[in-house]
Each structure stands twice: as C-alpha cells, then as structure tokens.
C-alpha positions in Angstrom: 7.2 8.7 -42.3 4.9 8.1 -39.4 2.1 10.3 -40.8 2.0 8.5 -44.1 1.7 5.0 -42.8 -1.6 3.3 -42.2 -2.2 2.0 -38.7 -1.6 -1.6 -38.0 -4.8 -3.5 -37.1 -3.5 -3.9 -33.6 -3.6 -0.1 -33.1 -7.3 -0.1 -33.6 -8.7 -3.3 -32.3 -6.7 -4.9 -29.5 -8.4 -4.8 -26.2 -7.9 -6.8 -22.9 -10.4 -9.3 -24.2 -9.2 -9.6 -27.8 -8.5 -13.3 -28.4 -8.6 -14.4 -32.0 -8.8 -18.1 -32.6 -5.4 -18.1 -34.2 -2.4 -15.8 -33.9 1.3 -15.8 -34.5 3.4 -12.7 -33.8 6.0 -13.6 -36.6 3.5 -14.0 -39.4 0.7 -11.6 -38.2 2.9 -8.7 -37.1 6.5 -8.9 -38.4 5.7 -10.3 -41.8 2.7 -7.9 -42.2 4.8 -4.8 -41.6 7.5 -6.2 -43.9 5.0 -6.8 -46.7 3.3 -3.4 -46.4 6.4 -1.3 -45.7 9.6 -3.2 -46.4 11.9 -0.3 -45.5 10.2 0.5 -42.2 12.9 0.5 -39.4 12.4 -2.2 -36.8 15.6 -1.7 -34.9 18.6 0.6 -34.5 21.5 -1.4 -33.1 24.8 -0.1 -31.8 27.7 -1.1 -29.6 27.6 2.4 -28.2 30.5 4.7 -27.4 29.9 6.8 -30.5 29.5 4.0 -32.9 26.8 4.8 -35.6 23.6 2.8 -35.2 22.9 0.0 -37.7 19.3 0.3 -39.2 17.5 -3.0 -39.5 14.0 -3.1 -41.2 11.0 -5.3 -40.6 11.8 -6.9 -43.9 15.2 -7.8 -42.6 13.7 -9.6 -39.5 11.0 -11.2 -41.5 13.6 -12.7 -43.9 16.2 -13.6 -41.3 13.7 -15.2 -39.0 12.3 -17.3 -41.8 15.8 -18.4 -42.7 16.5 -19.1 -39.0 13.3 -21.2 -38.8 14.5 -23.3 -41.7 17.8 -23.8 -39.8 16.1 -24.8 -36.6 13.9 -27.3 -38.4 17.0 -28.8 -40.1 18.4 -29.3 -36.6 15.3 -31.3 -35.6 13.3 -28.6 -33.7 9.6 -29.5 -33.6 6.5 -27.5 -32.6 6.0 -27.3 -28.8 9.6 -27.9 -27.9 11.1 -25.4 -25.5 14.1 -23.2 -26.4 16.2 -21.5 -23.8 17.9 -18.3 -25.0 20.7 -16.6 -23.0 22.2 -14.1 -25.4 23.5 -10.6 -25.2 21.8 -7.7 -27.0 22.7 -8.6 -30.6 20.3 -8.6 -33.5 20.5 -12.4 -33.6 18.5 -12.5 -30.4 15.4 -11.0 -32.1 16.1 -13.0 -35.3 16.1 -16.3 -33.5 13.3 -15.4 -31.0 11.0 -14.5 -33.9 11.9 -17.7 -35.6 11.1 -19.7 -32.5 7.6 -18.1 -32.3 7.1 -18.6 -36.0 7.7 -22.3 -35.6 5.4 -22.8 -32.7 8.3 -23.5 -30.3 8.2 -22.1 -26.8 10.8 -19.4 -26.0 12.4 -19.4 -22.6 14.4 -16.1 -22.2 17.1 -16.1 -19.5 19.0 -13.2 -18.0 22.7 -12.9 -18.9 23.4 -12.5 -15.2 22.6 -16.2 -14.7 25.5 -18.5 -13.5 25.9 -22.2 -13.9 23.4 -23.3 -11.3 20.8 -20.9 -12.7 21.2 -22.3 -16.2 21.1 -25.8 -15.0 17.9 -25.2 -12.9 16.1 -23.3 -15.7 17.1 -25.8 -18.4 15.9 -28.8 -16.3 12.8 -27.1 -15.0 11.6 -25.9 -18.4 12.4 -29.2 -20.2 14.3 -27.2 -22.8 15.7 -29.2 -25.6 17.5 -26.3 -27.5 19.9 -23.8 -26.1 20.8 -20.5 -27.8 23.6 -18.5 -26.4 26.8 -16.5 -26.8 30.4 -17.4 -26.0 30.1 -16.8 -22.3 26.7 -18.6 -21.8 27.7 -21.5 -24.0 30.9 -22.1 -21.9 28.8 -21.9 -18.8 26.3 -24.3 -20.2 29.0 -26.8 -21.1 30.3 -26.6 -17.6 27.0 -27.9 -16.3 26.0 -29.9 -19.3 25.7 -33.1 -17.3 22.9 -31.5 -15.3 20.9 -30.6 -18.5 20.4 -34.0 -20.1 17.4 -32.9 -22.2 19.3 -30.3 -24.2 20.3 -31.9 -27.5 20.9 -28.8 -29.7 23.2 -25.9 -28.8 23.5 -22.8 -31.0 26.1 -20.1 -30.5 24.9 -16.8 -32.0 27.6 -14.3 -30.8 31.2 -14.1 -29.6 34.3 -16.0 -30.5 33.4 -19.5 -31.6 33.5 -22.2 -28.9 35.2 -25.2 -30.3 33.1 -28.0 -28.8 31.3 -31.0 -30.2 27.6 -30.4 -30.9 27.8 -26.5 -30.9 26.3 -25.1 -34.1 27.7 -21.7 -35.1 24.6 -19.6 -36.1 26.2 -17.0 -38.4 28.3 -19.6 -40.2 25.3 -21.9 -40.6 23.1 -19.1 -41.9 25.6 -18.0 -44.5 26.0 -21.5 -45.9 22.4 -22.7 -45.4 20.5 -23.2 -48.6 17.0 -21.8 -48.1 14.3 -22.7 -50.6 11.6 -20.0 -50.4 9.7 -18.7 -47.4 9.1 -20.8 -44.3 5.6 -22.1 -43.9 5.2 -23.0 -40.3 2.2 -24.3 -38.3 -0.7 -21.9 -37.8 -0.6 -21.5 -34.0 -3.8 -21.2 -32.0 -4.1 -18.3 -29.6 -4.0 -20.6 -26.6 -0.8 -22.4 -27.8 2.2 -21.8 -25.5 4.6 -19.2 -26.6 6.8 -18.0 -23.7 8.1 -19.1 -20.4 9.6 -16.5 -18.1 11.1 -17.2 -14.7 10.0 -14.9 -11.9 12.7 -13.6 -9.5 10.3 -14.2 -6.6 10.9 -13.5 -2.9 10.8 -17.0 -1.6 11.8 -20.4 -3.0 13.1 -21.1 -6.4 12.0 -19.0 -9.4 8.6 -20.0 -10.7 7.8 -20.6 -14.4 5.3 -18.2 -15.9 3.6 -19.5 -19.1 2.3 -17.1 -21.7 0.3 -18.1 -24.8 0.5 -16.7 -28.3 -1.8 -13.8 -27.3 -1.4 -13.0 -23.6 2.0 -11.2 -24.1 2.8 -11.2 -27.9 -0.5 -9.5 -29.0 -1.7 -8.0 -25.7 1.5 -5.9 -25.5 0.0 -3.8 -28.3 -2.0 -2.1 -25.5 1.2 -1.3 -23.7 2.6 0.2 -26.9 -0.5 2.2 -27.6 -1.7 3.4 -24.3 1.5 3.8 -22.2 4.4 4.0 -24.6 2.6 6.1 -27.3 4.4 4.3 -30.1 3.7 4.3 -33.8 5.8 4.0 -37.0 8.7 6.4 -36.9 9.1 6.3 -33.1 12.3 4.9 -31.6 12.0 3.2 -28.2 14.8 2.4 -25.9 14.1 0.0 -23.0 17.0 -0.6 -20.6 15.8 -4.1 -19.5 17.9 -6.9 -20.8 16.1 -9.7 -22.7 15.8 -12.1 -19.8 13.1 -10.0 -18.1 9.4 -9.8 -18.8 9.5 -6.1 -19.3 11.8 -6.6 -22.3 8.9 -8.6 -23.8 6.6 -5.5 -23.3 9.2 -3.6 -25.3 9.7 -6.0 -28.1 6.1 -6.9 -28.7 4.7 -3.5 -27.8 7.0 -1.6 -30.2 6.7 -4.0 -33.1 2.9 -4.4 -32.8 2.8 -0.6 -33.3 5.3 -0.5 -36.1 7.9 1.4 -34.0 11.7 0.8 -33.9 13.6 -0.6 -31.0 16.9 1.1 -30.0 19.4 -1.5 -28.8 22.7 -0.7 -27.3 24.9 -3.7 -26.7 27.2 -2.4 -24.0 29.3 -4.4 -21.6 30.4 -3.3 -18.1 28.5 -1.6 -15.3 25.8 0.9 -15.7 26.9 4.5 -16.2 24.4 7.4 -15.9 26.8 9.6 -17.8 26.9 7.1 -20.7 23.1 6.9 -20.8 22.8 10.7 -21.1 25.5 10.6 -23.8 23.4 8.0 -25.7 20.3 10.1 -25.5 22.3 13.1 -26.8 23.8 11.3 -29.7 20.9 9.1 -31.0 17.4 10.0 -32.1 15.6 8.2 -29.3 12.0 9.4 -28.8 10.9 7.1 -26.0 12.8 5.9 -22.9 11.9 3.2 -20.4 14.2 3.0 -17.3 13.7 1.6 -13.8 13.4 3.9 -10.9 17.0 3.0 -9.7 18.3 4.5 -13.0 16.2 7.7 -12.8 17.4 8.2 -9.3 21.0 8.1 -10.5 20.2 10.5 -13.4 19.1 13.4 -11.2 22.3 14.0 -9.2 23.9 17.4 -9.4 26.7 16.1 -11.7 24.2 14.5 -14.1 22.0 17.7 -14.2 25.1 19.7 -15.3 25.9 17.1 -18.0 22.3 17.1 -19.2 22.5 20.9 -19.6 25.7 20.7 -21.7 24.5 17.7 -23.8 20.7 17.6 -23.7 18.7 14.6 -25.2 18.5 14.8 -29.0 15.0 13.7 -29.6 13.5 12.5 -26.3 9.8 13.2 -25.9 8.3 10.4 -23.8 9.6 8.7 -20.6 8.2 5.8 -18.6 9.2 3.8 -15.6 8.2 0.4 -14.1 9.6 -2.3 -11.8 8.8 -0.4 -8.6 6.9 2.8 -8.0 8.5 6.2 -8.6 8.3 8.9 -6.0 7.3 12.4 -7.0 10.7 13.9 -6.2 12.4 11.9 -9.0 9.6 12.7 -11.4 9.7 16.4 -10.8 13.5 16.6 -11.0 13.7 14.6 -14.3 11.0 16.8 -15.9 13.0 19.9 -14.8 16.1 18.4 -16.5 14.6 17.2 -19.7 11.1 18.5 -20.1 9.8 15.0 -20.1 7.4 13.8 -17.5 8.0 10.2 -16.3 4.8 8.1 -16.7 4.9 5.4 -14.1 3.4 2.0 -15.0 2.5 -1.2 -13.3 2.5 -4.8 -14.5 4.1 -8.1 -13.8 5.9 -11.0 -15.5 2.5 -12.7 -15.4 0.9 -10.0 -17.5 1.4 -7.0 -19.8 0.9 -3.5 -18.5 -2.1 -3.4 -16.2 -2.2 0.1 -15.0 -0.3 3.3 -15.8 -0.1 7.0 -16.3 -1.5 6.6 -19.8 -1.3 8.8 -22.9 -3.7 11.7 -22.5 -4.0 11.4 -18.7 -2.7 13.9 -16.3 0.2 12.4 -14.3 -0.4 12.4 -10.6 3.1 12.0 -9.2 3.5 9.0 -6.9 0.4 7.2 -8.4 0.6 4.2 -10.7 -2.0 5.9 -12.9 -5.2 4.2 -14.1 -6.0 0.7 -15.4 -5.7 -0.1 -19.1 -9.1 0.7 -20.8 -11.4 -2.3 -20.7 -9.4 -4.3 -18.2 -11.3 -5.8 -15.3 -8.8 -4.3 -12.8 -10.1 -4.0 -9.2 -8.9 -3.4 -5.6 -10.7 -6.1 -3.7 -11.3 -7.2 -0.1 -11.0 -10.6 1.4 -14.4 -11.6 0.1 -13.6 -10.7 -3.5 -15.7 -7.5 -3.5 -14.5 -4.1 -4.7 -13.1 -1.9 -2.0 -14.6 1.6 -1.5 -12.6 4.6 -2.6 -9.6 5.2 -0.4 -9.7 1.7 1.2 -6.6 -0.5 0.8 -7.0 -3.9 -0.7 -5.5 -6.5 -3.0 -4.8 -5.7 -6.6 -6.8 -8.2 -8.7 -7.6 -9.0 -12.3 -10.8 -10.9 -13.1 -10.0 -13.9 -15.3 -13.2 -13.2 -17.3 -15.2 -10.0 -18.0 -18.8 -9.6 -16.7 -19.9 -10.8 -20.2 -17.9 -13.9 -19.7 -15.1 -13.1 -22.2 -11.7 -14.3 -21.3 -9.1 -11.7 -20.3 -6.4 -12.0 -22.8 -3.5 -10.1 -21.2 -3.0 -12.5 -18.2 -0.7 -15.5 -18.3 -2.0 -19.1 -18.5 -0.5 -20.0 -15.1 2.6 -21.2 -13.3 4.1 -24.5 -14.5 4.6 -26.9 -11.6 7.3 -29.6 -11.3 4.7 -32.1 -12.6 3.9 -30.0 -15.6 0.5 -28.8 -14.4 -0.4 -25.2 -15.3 -2.2 -23.2 -12.6 -2.7 -19.5 -11.8 -2.0 -18.0 -8.5 -4.6 -18.2 -5.7 -7.8 -16.6 -6.8 -10.8 -15.1 -4.9 -14.4 -15.6 -5.8 -17.1 -13.3 -4.5 -19.4 -14.9 -1.9 -22.8 -16.0 -3.3 -25.4 -13.3 -2.8 -22.9 -10.4 -2.5 -22.2 -9.8 -6.2 -24.3 -9.7 -9.2 -21.4 -11.0 -11.3 -19.4 -13.3 -9.1 -16.0 -13.8 -10.7 -12.7 -15.4 -9.9 -9.7 -13.1 -9.5 -6.0 -13.4 -10.2 -4.3 -11.8 -7.3 -1.1 -10.0 -8.1 0.2 -10.1 -4.6 0.4 -6.3 -4.3 -1.8 -4.0 -2.3 -3.1 -0.5 -3.3 -6.0 1.8 -3.0 -8.0 3.9 -5.5 -8.6 7.6 -5.0 -11.8 9.5 -5.9 -10.5 10.2 -9.4 -9.7 6.6 -10.2 -6.0 6.8 -9.8 -4.3 3.8 -8.2 -1.8 4.2 -5.3 0.7 1.5 -4.5 0.9 0.4 -0.9 3.3 -2.6 -1.1 3.5 -6.3 -1.4 0.8 -8.1 0.5 3.5 -9.7 2.7 5.6 -6.6 3.0 2.9 -4.3 4.5 3.7 -3.4 8.1 1.1 -3.5 10.8 2.3 -1.3 13.7 0.2 -0.1 16.6 -2.9 -0.8 14.5 -1.6 1.2 11.5 -0.9 -0.5 8.2 2.2 1.0 6.7 3.6 0.4 3.2 7.4 0.2 3.2 7.8 1.9 -0.2 6.5 5.2 1.2 9.1 5.3 3.9 11.9 4.2 1.6 10.8 7.0 -0.8 11.0 9.6 2.0 14.4 8.3 3.2 15.8 8.5 -0.4 15.2 12.2 -0.4 17.7 12.7 2.5 21.3 13.3 1.2 22.7 10.7 3.7 20.7 7.8 2.2 22.0 5.8 -0.8 19.6 3.0 -0.4 17.2 1.6 2.2 14.9 -1.3 3.0 12.0 -0.9 5.4 10.5 -3.9 7.2 8.5 -4.9 10.3 10.5 -5.5 13.4 9.1 -7.3 16.5 8.6 -5.0 19.5 7.4 -6.1 22.9 5.2 -3.0 23.5 3.8 -2.4 20.0 3.8 -5.8 18.3 5.7 -4.6 15.3 7.4 -1.3 14.6 9.0 0.1 11.4 12.6 -0.6 11.0 14.9 0.8 8.3 18.1 -0.8 7.1 20.1 2.1 5.6 23.1 2.2 3.3 24.8 5.6 3.7 26.3 7.7 1.0 30.0 7.9 1.3 29.9 11.6 2.5 28.1 10.4 5.6 30.2 7.3 6.5 32.1 9.2 9.2 28.9 10.8 10.8 27.9 10.0 14.3 25.4 7.1 13.9 23.2 8.2 16.8 22.9 11.7 15.6 22.3 10.7 12.0 19.6 8.2 13.1 17.8 10.9 15.1 18.1 13.3 12.1 16.6 10.7 9.7 13.7 10.0 12.2 13.0 13.7 12.4 13.1 14.0 8.6 10.6 11.1 8.2 8.2 12.6 10.8 8.2 15.8 8.8 7.9 14.3 5.4 5.3 11.6 6.1 2.7 10.9 8.7 4.4 10.8 12.2 3.3 7.2 13.0 5.2 6.0 9.9 8.7 7.0 10.9 11.2 4.2 11.5 11.5 3.7 15.2 14.5 1.5 14.6 17.4 2.3 12.2 20.4 0.1 11.4 23.2 1.3 9.2 24.6 -1.4 7.0 27.0 -1.9 4.1 25.7 -2.2 0.6 26.3 -5.9 0.4 24.2 -6.5 3.5 20.9 -6.1 1.8 19.8 -9.4 0.2 18.6 -9.1 -3.4 17.2 -11.2 -6.1 19.1 -11.7 -9.3 17.1 -8.8 -10.8 18.2 -6.4 -8.0 15.0 -6.3 -6.0 15.5 -6.3 -2.2 14.3 -9.4 -0.5 12.5 -7.8 2.4 11.3 -11.2 3.5 14.9 -12.2 4.6 15.3 -9.0 6.6 12.0 -9.6 8.3 13.1 -13.2 9.2 16.4 -11.8 10.5 14.5 -9.4 12.8 12.3 -12.3 14.1 15.4 -14.4 14.8 17.1 -11.5 16.6 14.0 -10.9 18.7 13.9 -14.6 19.7 17.5 -14.5 20.7 17.0 -11.4 22.8 14.0 -13.0 24.6 16.2 -15.9 25.7 18.8 -13.6 27.3 
C-alpha cells in the first residue's frame, strides 16, 4: 500500500521554519488522510497477551473525533479552555485528544502514574475546566475534587462506570448522541495554544510547557520523516505513555506521515520478555524505546528468547530520553539486525538532533541536527564553540533571515499566566554578523569534526574535578558495562584536596550483594580507569539499595538531590 499512496504535503514541505498562518492537526492532517485514503490504517490496538490487534483507520478517527467534538460542545466546552486528560492507552484517548485540538481547546496530557496531589496541582496550575479520565483517575480526581474548583466537566472514557454526580460516560454518550453532520470548528491560527505538558524537572514543582498549533503538532512531521523514517504502511510502536512529550512526537509524527500507531494497552510492570513476544507476534516495523528498556533487552536470557522468537517485521529502532552507550547499540544490532538510532529533544521541542535516516550511526553520539534547524553549541557569549569544545546546546529562536523557528515551544507558563521561554543568550555586539537570541536546553555537548553531536551532561550535572570537566553519563555508561552494576548515579562530591571528586552511587545486581564491598569498589575503580580516561574514574563509591536513588515521576535520577546530600555530609564532617 505504501508505494501506491501519494505523499502527504508535510512529507515534502515541513521545515524547522515552516509556520503557516493557520493550521489545525485534526482538519489538516487527520481529515485529509481520511478523505484521500479512507481505509488507511491509523492505529493497531490490542490489550496484548496474544489478543489480535484491532485495526482503526484515519476515517475512523476523523469521524469519531468530529462526533466527540459535538459532544464536548454540548457539554459547554469553548475554544481556549484547557482540558486535562489522564487516560490509559485506549482508542478513546486519541479520539478525544483529536477532538480537543479540532475545537481549539488546549490539551493537557497527564501521566497515569500521577497520584491525587499531582492531579490537584496540575488541574489548578493549568486552569483546566474539563477532565477526561478512566475509572482509576476519575476516582482519584473525585478524592481531591475540592482542590480543583475550576473543573466543571468530568468525562469517563474507560473502565467500569463511576457512579458519581457530574461524571459523563463517554461511550454511553457517544452511542446516544444525535450528531447532525460534520463538526465545523474554529479555524485555528498557528500561534494559538494547543498543548500544555508538565516537565518532570530536577528542582521545584513541574513547569508548564506551552506548545502552539505548529510547534509540536506540525513540526513533529520532521521527527517522523528524518528520524523515524515513517510513511503510509509503516507501523510505529512507541513505549512512552501518553502523559509524556515523547508520546506527542509519536502521535503527531506518525499521523503526519500517514503511518499507523501500534498501541498495546497492558497493565502491570514492564516485562522484557513480553516486549519481545509482542515484536514476534505483531507486524511492527518501527520501535522507540528508552535506553533503560534496551538495556534490559540485551541480557543473556533475552538474547536466547530473541533467537527462538525473532521480531516479525522490525526494521527500524530509535531511542531517546537519555543517551545510549555503544555497548547497548552493538548488542541490540547483533540480536535483531536493527541499529538503534539515538535522538535528542525535549518536552519544549520536537526532535532537535538525531542519527537520522541516511546517516551513518556513530555509536554514543546523538547524531546530527535536523536539517535547517539553527542548532548550535555556544559559549557564554552566545558564540558558536569551535570543534571539540564543550558548550551549551542552544536553538536560535529565529533564523539568520529572521524567520521564526517553528519547532520550539512558546514558553513556560508562570503562576500569573505569563508565557516566557527559558533564559536566552544574545551574542555580544560586534562579535557576530547575525546576533540572535538563543533558547538554552540546559544540556551541554560538543560537536566533532564531522558534525556529530556528543552529549556531555546537564549543565548543572557536569563535574569539575581537579580542573577537568567530567560528564556523569560517560561514567555511568562505563559502570553499566560491569556485571556487578544494576544502576548508578554519578555526581560531584566535595573533597578537601581536589575541590570536587567523582562519586558513584551504585545499586548492585543481586549476584554481587554478598561480595566484599571494599574489593568490589576497587574492582569497579580499576574497570573505570581501563574503560575511560583515568582522571574520570569515581574516587568515591557508595553501594546503595535501589530505593535510595531519588527519581522523578518519569524515572529520571535526580542527581541534584545526591549532590546536595554530599554537600551536607561534607559540612557535617567539617564540624567534627
């Protein structure tokens, strides 16, 4: 089918500076695919465990989202209102989310891991007036309803019906709702708000990231084209649940390119064996998984399972969320024949840099910037760093010609409702022909002689020890290659002689729990000196239990808390 379909306009014309005056993802993408190719698959949905996948077309989502828009309008929803959605991986998520965008409402996705206080904070901070959830999230919302006074409409779209006043049952309402023709909503301007995501952050409460109708919904076409290699007939499985920004890359990236999403609505903890079973059973062509998953997939047991039940149709793999080390990439390729193409982006953007289609993968590198994107590694004056010199990853907010960069968010929403981007740098007068302002991602990297970008670490995670700047990721990657290490977190630790030294907090694999800690620490230090530059090895090692490492709700280690802990310990020791 793929070879017989004409390319969608996004496949040919979307660039980092594409910003039409008007755009609406529902009408300009979903409806257009539905009109041109009504039977084109948009989703394969299953509850897993051998259950056949249900095929849902673009025509299905076009019709259902229009009907859902009629329903939302009948419930009083008006353009510009904010809609919080906390729903499991059921087709209704995409039906309602598409309807929200169609109406010019603002979609606020929330992770299913959220507890009552998270829901209350997000609802109040976002000024949401509508809440869409399943049985569990609806019950949680009702338990904190007094803290969410602005929410006036509650819709349950999955699970056993919650019998409570004011809760509309979506499926029941849709089956009985009398729709008269297609839904004609407002024609949204490109700069109209479309999405609010909450960052997990490393300090303070989560920040609200505001995207307009283009910055994620349309610009994700570049992600689908250059990184995911999607087109009609391809089937894309992204493991991120719908509360995270990377799930938006999947949704918008796949549907802009006319590809189908594969969605598996499983409950319970992650299972590497189950994932391999899914790849063996279903015709999934493209997989996106975080590095933590790939690391679990390359164990000896999983390698044997993969030999017995190889992936059915897998041909393209990508990873994002944190950099991948070369060891994982090489072992996964040996298992499956697929090379993992690492990528880099943020909740505040779409994909910014990656091992793109047609490029040779350089293991350990984030790849190269999206074509046409004003991506730079800059110094403290806002000037481009020379090859090999570490600096801040920055995106110019305009091109040299003055065009707006379309794939960057509008800004963070403050408590007062103001929208501002992160701190930006501007080149000093007289130093640059084209002085520009930069959006700083908060990450540091360097560019090699061939234009590949190499991640160093978060700007506030980089360790300065004895005059050397050391990125924690590199040391954590080395440690992961040792069989004793299940997980590690590397931070700066105060030292009277050296200022700061490298310290590793290490969670051991169960086979090494009875090992002598002094001998094991020495072995790990020797291992690091051999596998990385000698000055980078952790001079301090502390073995901890898995629950010791502080993490965000999305599972990222909060190194800032470990650094603070080390500072507190040093102060206490100085008083003795």
